[in-house]
N, C-alpha and C positions, 0 to 999 in steps of 0.2 A: 413311596407310593401313598402312605398314609398322609404325608404332608401335602401331596398334590390334591388328594380328595378333600382335605380340610380347606385348602386354598380355594378350590372350585366352589365348595359349599358356601364359604364366607362371601365369595364374589357374587353368587346368586342372591344371597340374603341382603347384602349391602347395596346392590344395584338399585338406583332410584327408578320408580315407575315413570313411564313417559306418556301415559294416557292423557289426552287433552279433553277436558270436559267441554261439551258444547252447550252453551246457554240457550235452551229451547223455551220459547214463550208462546203462549196461545195467542193466535191472531184474533182481532176483533174484540169489542167490548159489549156488544148487545146480541141478543138472541131473539129473533122474531119480533123485533120492535121494543122489547123490554130489557130490563137489566139482566145480565148474565148471572145465572145461579152458579154457586161453587160446585165443582165437580169432584167426585172421589177419584177419578182417573188421574194417575200420576205418570209422567213420562220424563225420562232422562236419557241423555245420549253422550257418548264419548267416542273419540277416534284414537287409535293406537296401532302403529305398525301396519298400516294399510287396511285395517278392519274398522268399520263403523259398527258400534254396538248400541242398540236401543233397549232400554228397560221399560216395559209397559206394565203398569200395575192397575188392577181393577178395571179392566176394559175387555169386553168380549165383542169380537167382530172383526171386520176387515181393517187391515193396516196397510196404507200405501205410503211408500217412501220415494221421494224424488229429489235428486241432487242437481242443482243448476250451477254452471260455471259463472265466471265473472261477466261474461257476455249475455247472461240470462238464457242460456241454452241448456236444455236437460242433457246430462251426461251419464246418469245412472238412475235406475229405478228398480223397485221391488214391491210386490204385492203379496201379502200373506194374511193369515187369520190368527188372531190372538184368542186363546182359550180362557182368558181372565187375567192372568199375569204371565208375562213371557219375556224372554231375552231373544232379541232378533239381531242377527249379525249379517253384515253385508261386506263382501270383499271389494274394496275400491282401490287396491294398490296400483292399478293401471292408470289412475288419474295423475296428471302432471301437477307439479307444485303450483300453488295459487290459492285464491280465495274462492270459497264455495258457499252456496246457500242451501240449507237442508229444509225441505218441506215434508212434514209427516201429517198424514190425513187419517184421523180416527173417526169414522162415521161422518158427521157433519162438522167436526172440530178440526181446525188446521193449526198446526204448531210450526213455528219457523225458528231456525237457528243458523248462525254463520260459523264457519270454521275455516282453518287454513291448513294446507298440506305443505 
C-alpha cells in the first residue's frame, strides 16, 4: 500500500504541465490620433484541458471575451467585471479541434491572440 501511494505521488509530481500559453497582443498602435501611452494593465492567457484562463492585472471594469473559429464565426463568449486583478476561467471543452482567435476587450482596448485545440 505504501509503495502504491509513493508511486502515485511521484507520478503527480513528475507529470509535465500541458498548459498552452496564448500570445496575446494589444491591437492598434494609436489612441485618439496620437501615440499610445504605456498601460499598467497586464493580460495573459493560457489554455489547458478545455479551460481558457485569463489573468488580468491592474484593470477595473468590464471584460469581454470572444472566441472565433477558423471561419471567423464567434463560437464562445463571456462578459464579466474585473475588480482590479482577476483570474477569469472559461470552459470551452465543447469546441472541436482546430485554430481559434481570441479577442479580449478591456474598456476601449482590444487584445488578440491565436491558439489551437
